[in-house]
MIFIDREN-626482 format. One record per residue: residue in three letters; x, y, z of N, C-alpha, C in turn. Coordinates in steps of 0.001 Angstrom, whole numbers, padded with zeros to 6 digits, always signed. Layout:
N
ALAXYZXYZXYZ
...
END
This chain:
401
MET+043394+052824+031105+042834+054023+031738+041495+053723+032397
SER+040610+052998+031645+039283+052702+032198+039402+051815+033432
GLU+040389+050898+033413+040592+050017+034567+040995+050830+035793
SER+041879+051831+035552+042329+052689+036655+041170+053476+037244
ILE+040326+054012+036358+039163+054772+036814+038225+053882+037606
ASN+037985+052674+037079+037097+051739+037781+037639+051374+039158
ASN+038984+051203+039245+039595+050897+040533+039383+052031+041531
ARG+039555+053269+041053+039363+054425+041936+037926+054475+042427
GLU+036981+054280+041510+035569+054316+041886+035243+053195+042864
TYR+035824+052018+042612+035591+050874+043495+036093+051185+044913
ARG+037307+051737+044999+037880+052030+046314+037098+053112+047040
GLN+036631+054099+046294+035817+055141+046931+034522+054544+047478
ASN+033943+053624+046734+032711+052979+047206+032984+052145+048457
VAL+034152+051487+048479+034514+050713+049670+034647+051638+050876
LEU+035303+052786+050664+035449+053744+051762+034077+054185+052272
LYS+033167+054469+051366+031819+054877+051770+031150+053783+052602
GLN+031295+052540+052145+030670+051418+052852+031265+051245+054243
VAL+032588+051370+054346+033253+051218+055641+032826+052324+056594
ILE+032791+053565+056078+032373+054696+056910+030940+054503+057396
THR+030072+054062+056497+028672+053831+056871+028564+052794+057984
LYS+029329+051719+057853+029283+050657+058864+029829+051138+060203
LEU+030889+051948+060167+031411+052517+061404+030385+053440+062044
HIS+029696+054203+061190+028660+055123+061669+027515+054347+062327
GLU+027258+053159+061827+026162+052338+062354+026563+051563+063607
GLY+027835+051684+064005+028240+051046+065247+029170+049866+065109
LYS+029542+049506+063866+030479+048407+063679+031847+048785+064264
THR+032605+047799+064730+033931+048053+065284+034983+048037+064185
VAL+036182+048538+064547+037298+048530+063601+037610+047099+063156
GLU+037577+046170+064103+037879+044776+063779+036895+044201+062766
GLU+035645+044659+062848+034600+044126+061970+034704+044637+060539
VAL+035317+045812+060348+035367+046393+058996+036757+046348+058364
LYS+037790+046066+059170+039135+046195+058614+039426+045188+057505
GLY+038778+044023+057545+038992+043033+056494+038545+043553+055143
GLU+037398+044211+055109+036865+044782+053871+037788+045877+053342
PHE+038291+046697+054252+039203+047777+053868+040510+047198+053327
GLU+041045+046199+054025+042323+045610+053645+042254+044957+052274
GLU+041140+044311+051980+040984+043643+050692+041032+044633+049533
ALA+040424+045796+049731+040361+046800+048664+041658+047581+048519
PHE+042390+047761+049634+043549+048657+049603+044884+047955+049811
ALA+044905+046655+049772+046164+045914+049918+047136+046328+048819
GLY+048350+046707+049191+049373+047077+048222+049223+048476+047661
VAL+048235+049232+048134+048003+050596+047643+048776+051577+048515
SER+049428+052566+047899+050225+053522+048659+049343+054461+049466
ALA+049952+055092+050457+049220+056045+051300+048686+057211+050476
ILE+049422+057617+049456+048967+058729+048614+047695+058352+047858
GLU+047633+057133+047331+046428+056702+046613+045223+056657+047548
ILE+045453+056226+048783+044352+056199+049754+043887+057615+050043
SER+044839+058539+050199+044471+059934+050473+043707+060538+049303
GLU+044059+060129+048079+043334+060630+046902+041892+060149+046920
ALA+041679+058898+047310+040323+058358+047388+039521+059105+048453
GLU+040157+059386+049583+039478+060129+050649+039186+061563+050192
GLY+040160+062167+049511+039962+063531+049017+038807+063626+048044
ALA+038634+062599+047223+037522+062592+046262+036185+062572+047000
LEU+036126+061835+048096+034877+061780+048870+034588+063130+049518
VAL+035636+063798+050021+035454+065126+050612+034961+066097+049550
ALA+035543+065997+048345+035121+066874+047241+033659+066642+046871
GLU+033180+065426+047083+031775+065116+046803+030836+065648+047882
GLY+031429+066127+048989+030599+066692+050043+030553+065903+051333
LEU+031300+064779+051406+031309+063998+052640+032075+064773+053708
PRO+031508+064960+054896+032188+065726+055961+033519+065097+056354
VAL+034496+065949+056669+035802+065469+057097+035676+064621+058358
SER+034718+064952+059218+034526+064201+060456+034200+062737+060180
GLU+033547+062467+059035+033243+061079+058679+034496+060360+058182
ILE+035310+061062+057382+036574+060479+056924+037461+060157+058125
GLN+037362+060992+059145+038187+060814+060341+037952+059457+060997
ARG+036772+058896+060795+036468+057585+061373+037378+056490+060817
LEU+037981+056755+059655+038831+055743+059027+040229+055665+059634
CYS+040600+056658+060446+041965+056697+060976+042334+055419+061715
ASP+041438+054957+062585+041731+053751+063354+041800+052524+062450
VAL+041018+052537+061366+041057+051419+060414+042407+051405+059707
HIS+042883+052588+059295+044206+052692+058669+045258+052037+059548
ALA+045265+052460+060811+046292+051985+061739+046210+050473+061923
ALA+044994+049948+062077+044810+048518+062312+045257+047682+061112
VAL+044971+048190+059908+045300+047430+058694+046779+047524+058357
PHE+047356+048733+058453+048699+048944+057935+049822+048618+058901
LYS+049525+048406+060170+050611+048138+061113+051444+046933+060692
GLY+050816+046013+060010+051554+044830+059602+052203+044937+058242
SER+051892+046001+057478+052404+046024+056110+053060+047335+055716
ILE+052571+048451+056223+053063+049734+055721+054517+049961+056100
GLU+054960+049370+057227+056348+049505+057622+057266+048799+056627
GLU+056745+047757+055979+057538+047045+054984+057631+047849+053691
ILE+056545+048592+053402+056503+049372+052163+057350+050630+052276
HIS+057258+051298+053426+057930+052586+053622+059015+052468+054683
ARG+060188+052059+054269+061319+052006+055174+061797+053429+055467
PRO+062379+053697+056643+062945+055018+056917+063972+055393+055852
THR+063973+056634+055443+064911+057087+054420+065994+057936+055075
ASP+066971+058332+054288+068073+059124+054805+067584+060425+055429
GLN+066508+060979+054922+066015+062256+055443+065651+062165+056920
THR+065164+061011+057339+064784+060865+058745+066003+060739+059645
GLN+067194+060554+059033+068417+060388+059817+069251+061662+059868
ILE+068832+062709+059150+069626+063940+059078+069297+064845+060261
PRO+070249+065120+061157+069985+066008+062300+069512+067381+061836
GLY+068423+067843+062410+067886+069156+062048+066856+069111+060938
HIS+066825+068023+060163+065809+067879+059116+064451+067710+059801
PRO+063392+068365+059313+062076+068269+059961+061585+066836+060141
ALA+061932+065940+059203+061523+064541+059345+062198+063908+060557
ASN+063483+064228+060747+064225+063721+061899+063677+064314+063198
THR+063359+065591+063166+062826+066261+064352+061474+065682+064746
LEU+060625+065416+063749+059313+064827+064032+059474+063491+064755
ILE+060392+062657+064261+060603+061352+064877+061186+061491+066283
ARG+062147+062408+066444+062738+062618+067776+061692+063103+068773
GLU+060793+063967+068317+059744+064440+069230+058778+063309+069582
ASN+058516+062436+068626+057657+061288+068940+058301+060384+069991
ARG+059633+060226+069915+060312+059428+070942+060211+060148+072296
ALA+060254+061476+072267+060126+062245+073514+058733+062076+074114
ILE+057719+062064+073246+056334+061848+073712+056224+060479+074374
GLU+056811+059480+073742+056770+058126+074296+057492+058050+075640
ARG+058630+058752+075748+059380+058732+077014+058568+059374+078137
ILE+057923+060500+077832+057104+061166+078852+055986+060236+079311
TRP+055355+059574+078353+054241+058681+078692+054719+057510+079549
ASN+055791+056875+079110+056259+055667+079792+056933+055947+081132
LYS+057523+057135+081283+058254+057442+082515+057440+058249+083510
PHE+056613+059173+083007+055952+060116+083913+054440+059951+084007
VAL+053846+059116+083165+052392+058931+083203+052020+057487+083541
LYS+052418+056568+082691+052003+055165+082814+052297+054541+084187
PRO+053486+054783+084785+053792+054128+086064+052864+054526+087214
TYR+052117+055618+087060+051313+056126+088176+049819+055897+087997
LEU+049450+055094+086988+048029+054878+086724+047373+053941+087736
ASP+048179+053109+088376+047624+052220+089397+047671+052895+090764
GLU+046744+052498+091624+046674+053020+092990+046633+054543+093020
LEU+045727+055104+092224+045601+056566+092175+044957+057149+093425
THR+044507+056298+094315+043978+056816+095579+045112+057308+096475
LYS+046342+056948+096120+047494+057461+096866+047827+058873+096392
GLU+047939+059773+097322+048176+061183+096999+049444+061367+096178
GLU+050526+060619+096511+051785+060800+095796+051679+060348+094338
ASN+050900+059288+094099+050707+058838+092717+049889+059844+091922
LEU+048874+060380+092550+048027+061368+091888+048829+062616+091532
THR+049654+063065+092472+050485+064246+092226+051458+064000+091080
ALA+052093+062826+091102+053051+062490+090039+052363+062401+088683
LEU+051144+061845+088651+050402+061731+087401+050059+063102+086840
LYS+049658+064012+087716+049351+065382+087276+050581+066017+086632
GLU+051739+065851+087292+052972+066432+086757+053319+065820+085400
GLY+053105+064509+085285+053396+063842+084017+052498+064327+082889
LEU+051213+064498+083180+050273+064972+082163+050575+066412+081775
ASN+051040+067211+082726+051425+068585+082401+052653+068605+081500
LYS+053597+067673+081734+054754+067556+080828+054280+067180+079431
LEU+053285+066313+079377+052770+065848+078094+052098+066979+077312
SER+051710+068043+077998+051045+069163+077334+051934+069823+076278
ASP+053252+069580+076357+054158+070117+075337+053915+069494+073968
ILE+053083+068460+073928+052720+067855+072647+052077+068889+071726
GLU+051570+069969+072327+050968+071059+071553+051961+071630+070550
LEU+053232+071767+070938+054253+072301+070032+054438+071381+068828
HIS+054396+070098+069069+054539+069091+068007+053393+069215+067002
TYR+052174+069312+067515+051009+069390+066636+050939+070727+065908
LEU+051330+071814+066578+051296+073123+065927+052244+073168+064724
LYS+053424+072574+064858+054359+072554+063714+053764+071768+062562
LYS+053162+070653+062875+052558+069815+061837+051447+070585+061110
GLU+050596+071245+061868+049413+071907+061293+049751+073207+060572
ASN+050763+073929+061060+051068+075247+060503+052243+075262+059535
LEU+053058+074210+059532+054209+074166+058643+054131+073057+057599
ILE+053693+071891+058017+053674+070739+057108+052398+070685+056276
PHE+051252+070844+056922+049977+070739+056200+049871+071714+055021
PRO+050356+072976+055135+050235+073888+053988+050896+073357+052726
TYR+052044+072692+052862+052717+072158+051679+051958+070976+051094
MET+051352+070170+051946+050541+069061+051442+049377+069599+050612
GLU+048763+070658+051126+047617+071250+050418+048033+071821+049066
LYS+049240+072392+048995+049719+072950+047726+049867+071866+046660
TYR+050095+070637+047091+050214+069509+046159+048880+068779+045982
GLY+047814+069367+046492+046493+068774+046308+046165+067666+047290
ILE+047024+067475+048298+046762+066453+049326+046009+067149+050456
THR+044696+067200+050351+043905+068011+051284+043168+067216+052357
ALA+042714+066022+052027+041925+065260+053004+042745+064813+054219
PRO+043949+064225+054032+044709+063772+055198+044999+064857+056223
PRO+045409+066086+055807+045640+067115+056818+044395+067445+057638
LYS+043246+067540+056968+042020+067862+057691+041658+066767+058684
VAL+041799+065536+058237+041472+064405+059117+042419+064361+060307
MET+043726+064502+060027+044718+064420+061093+044572+065574+062075
TRP+044243+066765+061571+044031+067921+062445+042853+067642+063383
GLY+041828+067015+062851+040678+066670+063686+041055+065731+064815
VAL+041937+064751+064521+042393+063818+065555+043297+064538+066559
ASP+044155+065440+066060+044986+066243+066972+044103+066981+067981
ASP+043030+067588+067478+042127+068335+068360+041451+067414+069368
GLU+041157+066199+068935+040549+065226+069854+041531+064883+070978
ILE+042804+064712+070627+043830+064418+071640+043979+065603+072589
ARG+044015+066814+072035+044105+068010+072879+042954+068059+073886
ALA+041747+067818+073370+040563+067888+074222+040605+066822+075309
ARG+041037+065627+074946+041111+064531+075932+042148+064841+077003
LEU+043284+065402+076595+044336+065725+077554+043856+066799+078534
LYS+043217+067834+078032+042686+068881+078904+041633+068331+079855
ASP+040785+067441+079335+039721+066863+080153+040304+066013+081280
VAL+041328+065229+080970+041938+064380+081987+042590+065229+083079
ILE+043343+066247+082668+044006+067117+083650+042973+067805+084546
LYS+041892+068243+083932+040832+068903+084700+040152+067927+085651
SER+040031+066667+085230+039331+065669+086046+040129+065249+087269
LEU+041461+065371+087200+042303+064934+088319+042401+066020+089384
THR+041274+066332+089988+041251+067389+090995+041218+066834+092410
GLU+040690+065623+092584+040605+065024+093902+040969+063546+093829
VAL+041526+063020+094917+041907+061614+094964+040697+060727+094732
SER+039541+061129+095270+038337+060306+095148+037879+060171+093704
GLN+038262+061150+092874+037855+061120+091466+038911+060477+090573
ALA+040124+060324+091092+041244+059915+090254+041041+058551+089613
ALA+040573+057565+090423+040403+056217+089890+039397+056188+088751
GLU+038442+057095+088781+037396+057130+087758+037924+057569+086403
VAL+039051+058241+086385+039563+058751+085104+040703+057892+084553
LYS+040978+056769+085197+042056+055902+084709+041801+055475+083264
ASP+040553+055114+082974+040213+054711+081608+040438+055856+080628
LYS+040124+057087+081066+040329+058247+080200+041810+058404+079864
VAL+042661+058238+080873+044098+058390+080652+044600+057309+079696
GLU+044159+056078+079884+044599+054982+079016+044103+055184+077585
ASN+042863+055659+077422+042340+055940+076082+043131+057062+075408
LEU+043531+058056+076205+044369+059138+075686+045680+058571+075173
GLY+046280+057677+075957+047537+057056+075533+047392+056280+074240
ASP+046273+055588+074084+046030+054839+072846+045960+055782+071647
LYS+045256+056905+071818+045115+057871+070722+046469+058475+070342
ILE+047276+058798+071341+048590+059377+071083+049489+058372+070369
THR+049455+057123+070807+050257+056063+070177+049850+055859+068724
GLU+048542+055855+068457+048060+055696+067088+048494+056869+066216
MET+048476+058090+066778+048889+059257+066004+050378+059180+065658
ILE+051192+058724+066592+052619+058553+066315+052822+057577+065157
PHE+052085+056490+065182+052188+055506+064095+051793+056135+062760
LYS+050687+056876+062747+050199+057469+061498+051182+058503+060959
GLU+051786+059284+061868+052741+060294+061425+053956+059646+060765
GLU+054471+058586+061374+055724+058011+060913+055553+057024+059756
ASN+054382+056412+059649+054200+055371+058632+053247+055745+057503
ILE+052517+056837+057680+051621+057299+056614+051998+058721+056191
LEU+052074+059641+057173+052357+061044+056864+053776+061232+056321
LEU+054782+060758+057047+056165+060994+056631+056497+060417+055257
PRO+056135+059160+054959+056421+058640+053612+055774+059490+052521
MET+054563+059990+052796+053873+060841+051828+054646+062137+051615
LEU+055150+062717+052703+055904+063962+052616+057234+063763+051900
ILE+057937+062702+052263+059245+062434+051672+059127+062194+050172
GLU+058022+061600+049760+057789+061343+048344+057421+062613+047579
THR+056919+063619+048293+056322+064781+047634+057141+066063+047751
LEU+057636+066400+048948+058263+067697+049184+059661+067795+048584
THR+060012+069002+048145+061362+069256+047644+062268+069642+048811
GLN+063566+069651+048535+064522+070036+049575+064295+071479+050017
ASP+063974+072347+049063+063708+073748+049395+062540+073863+050376
GLU+061514+073079+050143+060339+073133+051011+060656+072587+052401
TRP+061424+071518+052466+061855+070991+053768+062681+072037+054509
LYS+063555+072749+053773+064410+073763+054396+063577+074895+054990
LYS+062540+075305+054259+061683+076382+054767+060947+075931+056025
ILE+060521+074681+056049+059871+074142+057243+060849+074147+058418
ALA+062088+073726+058147+063106+073688+059199+063395+075090+059733
ASP+063517+076065+058822+063849+077429+059228+062757+078058+060095
GLU+061521+077687+059860+060413+078319+060582+059971+077545+061821
SER+060484+076343+061990+060064+075525+063128+060384+076180+064463
GLY+061509+076908+064510+061913+077558+065750+060932+078605+066228
GLU+060151+079178+065311+059171+080190+065697+058050+079592+066537
ILE+057813+078299+066367+056785+077620+067161+057396+076969+068392
GLY+058573+076364+068228+059244+075727+069347+059310+074217+069197
PHE+060064+073583+070089+060289+072140+070014+060001+071469+071356
MET+059685+070195+071287+059532+069388+072499+060878+068876+072996
ILE+061891+068998+072168+063203+068429+072464+064251+069532+072462
GLU+065385+069243+073079+066487+070194+073107+067508+069861+072037
LYS+068362+070825+071762+069485+070629+070850+069042+070186+069454
VAL+068168+070974+068847+067812+070743+067446+068790+071548+066591
PRO+069701+070896+065895+070718+071636+065133+070126+072326+063909
VAL+070856+073305+063404+070454+073981+062168+070821+073078+060999
TRP+069850+072823+060144+070085+071977+058977+070506+072848+057807
ASN+071693+072577+057228+072223+073353+056115+072353+072466+054883
PRO+071349+072466+054010+071414+071650+052787+072265+072292+051707
ALA+071967+071971+050478+072809+072349+049335+073048+073852+049219
LYS+074218+074234+048685+074574+075639+048522+073635+076347+047547
GLU+073077+075585+046600+072168+076201+045629+070995+076866+046335
TYR+070534+076238+047399+069390+076815+048112+069810+078095+048825
GLN+071019+078095+049398+071495+079286+050083+071581+080464+049119
ALA+072001+080189+047875+072068+081251+046876+070679+081808+046585
GLU+069700+080909+046564+068323+081328+046304+067811+082237+047421
ILE+068152+081885+048682+067730+082691+049817+068327+084095+049736
LYS+069630+084167+049385+070285+085468+049271+069605+086327+048214
GLU+069194+085699+047124+068520+086421+046050+067220+087021+046551
GLU+066500+086245+047386+065222+086708+047907+065389+087890+048848
LYS+066584+087983+049468+066803+089007+050481+067345+090324+049913
LYS+067430+090425+048596+067897+091669+047994+066986+092834+048393
GLU+067584+093959+048628+066813+095113+049096+065786+095545+048052
ALA+064578+095743+048513+063510+096211+047617+063512+097728+047568
GLY+062637+098298+046740+062618+099734+046544+061640+100471+047435
ILE+061118+101567+046902+060195+102429+047628+058762+102052+047260
ILE+057869+102053+048247+056449+101780+048010+055696+103100+048122
THR+054942+103409+047084+054210+104667+047036+052760+104467+047462
PHE+052303+105259+048448+050929+105236+048925+050253+106555+048569
PRO+048930+106599+048598+048238+107865+048341+048613+108956+049333
THR+049062+108566+050520+049366+109565+051562+050838+109585+051955
GLY+051720+109041+051136+053133+109102+051481+053950+108001+050842
LEU+055263+108000+051191+056206+107024+050663+056880+106291+051823
LEU+057111+104990+051636+057805+104214+052658+058780+103252+051995
LYS+059952+103097+052619+060841+102029+052206+060226+100705+052667
THR+060597+099641+051975+060043+098330+052329+060314+097989+053793
GLU+061559+098210+054239+061890+097878+055628+061104+098738+056610
GLU+060899+100007+056275+060114+100880+057150+058688+100352+057309
LEU+058103+099926+056199+056735+099413+056242+056663+098120+057060
ILE+057622+097224+056823+057637+095945+057551+057752+096191+059052
ARG+058726+097013+059447+058948+097260+060879+057789+098019+061505
MET+057177+098911+060742+056039+099657+061254+054874+098721+061566
LEU+054575+097809+060638+053472+096874+060837+053770+095895+061971
ASP+055046+095491+062083+055419+094557+063142+055452+095224+064512
THR+055510+096551+064532+055539+097288+065802+054144+097519+066359
LEU+053128+097392+065531+051760+097583+066002+051476+096659+067187
PRO+050733+097126+068190+050485+096325+069401+049409+095265+069215
PHE+049287+094752+068001+048340+093676+067716+048794+092956+066450
ASP+048266+091775+066240+048595+090983+065057+047590+091267+063947
ILE+048070+091349+062713+047152+091490+061586+047467+090420+060538
THR+046414+089932+059911+046535+088941+058845+045583+089335+057724
PHE+046063+089240+056479+045208+089598+055348+044992+088388+054448
VAL+043720+088132+054124+043307+087059+053216+042654+087700+052001
ASP+043092+087372+050812+042606+088071+049624+041219+087585+049189
LYS+040727+088138+048092+039364+087855+047631+039164+086408+047206
ASP+040278+085704+046933+040199+084290+046556+040385+083370+047763
ASP+040320+083946+048972+040433+083196+050238+041832+082653+050475
VAL+042829+083326+049906+044217+082904+050060+044936+083844+051031
VAL+045665+083287+051991+046417+084102+052943+047567+084784+052208
LYS+047613+086123+052282+048622+086876+051552+049679+087502+052462
TYR+049316+087771+053731+050254+088510+054598+049873+088337+056063
PHE+050892+088351+056933+050648+088490+058369+051804+089269+058983
SER+051501+090060+060002+052546+090803+060707+053225+089885+061711
GLN+054382+090325+062207+055152+089516+063157+055394+090305+064432
SER+054323+090535+065153+054398+091258+066417+055229+090480+067421
SER+055900+091203+068304+056710+090541+069336+055843+089811+070343
GLU+054563+090118+070370+053643+089476+071302+052568+088701+070538
ARG+053010+087960+069539+052059+087190+068720+051240+086249+069583
ILE+049943+086190+069298+049013+085401+070098+048813+084018+069507
PHE+048475+083954+068226+048281+082671+067565+049477+082394+066650
PRO+049928+081149+066550+051113+080851+065734+050874+081133+064258
ARG+051849+081749+063630+051838+081983+062188+053235+081688+061672
THR+053334+080987+060565+054622+080756+059923+054476+081105+058448
LYS+055603+081306+057773+055562+081704+056368+054942+080646+055473
ALA+054870+079426+055977+054243+078361+055189+052764+078634+054956
VAL+052177+079498+055763+050751+079785+055626+050463+080659+054405
ILE+051490+081381+053914+051308+082253+052756+050957+081406+051534
GLY+049868+081768+050882+049400+081019+049722+048446+079900+050088
ARG+048153+079748+051379+047272+078682+051841+045825+079162+051859
ASN+044896+078304+051501+043490+078664+051582+043111+078836+053045
VAL+042408+079905+053357+042110+080229+054755+041316+079129+055448
SER+040509+078389+054712+039730+077303+055322+040627+076208+055871
ASN+041810+076061+055264+042731+075017+055719+043591+075464+056891
CYS+043445+076727+057302+044246+077267+058402+043549+077134+059746
HIS+042380+076530+059751+041605+076428+060984+041207+074979+061235
PRO+041076+074611+062509+040658+073237+062834+039318+072914+062194
PRO+039090+071668+061796+037824+071281+061166+036600+071657+061983
ALA+036743+071634+063316+035583+071898+064179+035129+073351+064123
SER+036029+074285+063734+035660+075702+063740+035730+076362+062368
VAL+036137+075603+061345+036334+076209+060028+035033+076775+059464
HIS+033885+076206+059828+032607+076695+059295+032336+078126+059724
ILE+032860+078534+060875+032663+079910+061350+033390+080882+060433
VAL+034643+080548+060117+035439+081401+059236+034798+081487+057854
GLU+034356+080355+057348+033739+080333+056015+032468+081165+055979
GLN+031710+081178+057072+030488+081979+057126+030815+083472+057144
ILE+031864+083851+057893+032282+085262+057931+032666+085734+056540
VAL+033495+084934+055854+033939+085305+054514+032750+085414+053562
ALA+031822+084474+053653+030638+084504+052783+029808+085761+053034
ASP+029657+086143+054297+028889+087346+054639+029578+088606+054137
PHE+030910+088625+054179+031653+089787+053677+031531+089884+052156
LYS+031647+088754+051497+031577+088762+050031+030196+089199+049539
SER+029161+088766+050249+027796+089109+049831+027410+090530+050205
GLY+028199+091136+051104+027867+092482+051565+026933+092483+052769
LYS+026602+091307+053261+025702+091207+054421+026319+091842+055656
LYS+027658+091710+055801+028348+092276+056960+029622+092983+056514
GLU+030083+093901+057366+031342+094604+057133+032387+094218+058165
HIS+031948+093729+059330+032910+093264+060326+032251+092280+061282
GLU+033096+091521+062000+032612+090561+062993+033645+090491+064110
ASP+033187+090452+065362+034081+090434+066515+033870+089183+067365
PHE+034973+088719+067980+034921+087614+068941+035845+087958+070099
TRP+035585+087412+071264+036512+087578+072387+036531+086295+073209
ILE+037752+085845+073534+037933+084585+074249+039007+084749+075322
LYS+038940+083926+076359+039946+083939+077412+040961+082834+077154
MET+042253+083199+077266+043348+082244+077102+044304+082440+078269
GLY+044087+081678+079340+044914+081855+080528+044713+083242+081105
GLU+045809+083992+081233+045744+085358+081765+045351+086372+080694
LYS+045317+085945+079450+045017+086872+078363+043524+086906+078045
TYR+043079+088053+077561+041704+088211+077101+041796+088659+075645
ILE+041543+087726+074735+041839+087945+073323+040630+088508+072575
PHE+040862+089634+071923+039833+090309+071113+040197+090075+069652
ILE+039326+089371+068924+039584+089029+067517+038567+089748+066644
ARG+039046+090558+065713+038160+091352+064862+038430+091056+063386
TYR+037369+090873+062639+037451+090631+061195+036792+091794+060450
TYR+037477+092323+059431+036954+093434+058643+036951+093078+057157
ALA+035886+093435+056479+035870+093307+055018+036704+094443+054438
VAL+037613+094123+053523+038432+095132+052849+037859+095336+051453
ARG+037552+096575+051126+036913+096871+049834+037655+097992+049098
SER+037521+097999+047782+038115+099057+046965+037282+100323+047082
GLU+037746+101384+046433+037002+102656+046467+035608+102501+045878
THR+035467+101552+044969+034161+101338+044329+033319+100286+045053
GLY+033837+099763+046188+033072+098796+046961+033346+097343+046599
GLU+034291+097110+045691+034607+095736+045306+035300+095019+046456
TYR+034901+093786+046709+035487+092995+047792+036923+092616+047445
LEU+037872+092956+048343+039282+092664+048121+039819+091585+049059
GLY+039139+091388+050192+039615+090372+051122+039172+090643+052549
VAL+039836+089949+053480+039507+090043+054903+040752+090428+055693
LEU+040585+091364+056617+041656+091730+057539+041293+091215+058926
GLU+042181+090405+059504+041991+089913+060870+042918+090684+061798
VAL+042368+091200+062889+043150+091940+063880+042961+091247+065227
THR+044065+090828+065845+044008+090094+067108+044829+090819+068167
GLN+044243+090988+069353+044922+091745+070404+044550+091218+071785
ASP+045528+091209+072688+045261+090916+074097+044812+092224+074746
ILE+043534+092308+075105+043002+093569+075644+042977+093583+077170
LYS+043520+092536+077804+043537+092510+079266+044268+093726+079844
PRO+045463+094101+079320+046142+095293+079851+045310+096567+079687
ILE+044539+096642+078610+043699+097827+078391+042555+097849+079395
GLN+041969+096682+079649+040873+096611+080618+041323+096971+082023
ASP+042611+096751+082312+043140+097028+083645+043428+098502+083878
ILE+043344+099318+082840+043645+100749+082983+042585+101436+083846
THR+043047+102220+084788+042139+103016+085631+042690+104432+085768
GLY+041847+105340+086156+042275+106716+086393+042803+107386+085150
GLU+043834+108233+085316+044433+108961+084198+045958+108889+084275
LYS+046628+109044+083146+048084+109132+083083+048439+110313+082176
ARG+049010+111330+082773+049310+112558+082011+050811+112851+081947
LEU+051632+112070+082652+053064+112318+082681+053827+111183+082014
VAL+055024+111498+081513+055875+110501+080872+056457+109583+081941
SER+056476+108286+081677+057057+107335+082614+058558+107620+082779
GLN+059066+107461+084003+060477+107753+084291+061375+106521+084214
ASP+060769+105295+084157+061616+104100+084127+061965+103700+082712
END
């Protein structure tokens, strides 16, 4: 036991030393030998535990994120030998299979629609083709959203918290780089200047594919149950896919029986001002012209409505997830500050408004309290107010169409 503890402490110290050296300007090549010596033969889960311990000690996730490139450099030669593809990655419709198929789609888009046009960007036709290719690549958002909203919640439930935060941070970096490159390709005279940006973007995407398939997937396959994989598969369609023809995955009959049990009709819910059947309440909340999400006093997501015009992705995997883990690392401090202000009584509500394409999104947070003022949680209300802003004059008659 003492040897195991000493090994964990030793590895955590190595991680700290490597992070410090990276922070001081050392390259991946300069530090990977030290990392490899300490973690040779260690599983991805053990490495994630060491990283999680550092986060628990207060080390920022952004610092842990610096290790991603070291992971890739060290494990490319060995992790593939340790974690061979399993049957789950070969099952059509299984989320593991879908993840791999989408990664192949990302590679095809890059190799067919982006990479061939990086040379001679002063030619208008090459520049146009590159823009189209990068716009096709924007569908990578669907891939990352499924990972962040469906897969990460289950990892967190098993106490695997550091890897999701780190990977989400890298996803956001890729998103930002892709948007920056597309924005930069506005004129032929500027195109050649962004070639390095495009190539760096490709490197980041390639590294993420490697990490997903050789670090993330083996960890998931070792940890998740069939029921959990099935729930991920069932909800993936709500976000969408980068690929076509994703079949419905139908695992064991025992799970189907469990689903039927869950769908048994519930009874009547009694409120101080009336009675509602469960279905009436569900449909009423889903009919509201805005999205609502409730987080309880322990910062756990308990409920969200399913409006037909949902603005931000929500899946059932988010239920039971700590609200801090539902937001990108770069913005999670804002949410945590709102919750802290509500709990202390400093504030009762907070509003934000942002532009998303043609939409103008109004996001409102309210403290929910009992009759005696006890803090019960947070209610988030999100609405596209652009149609409301466009209203002019008066309307006093019923529409005829």
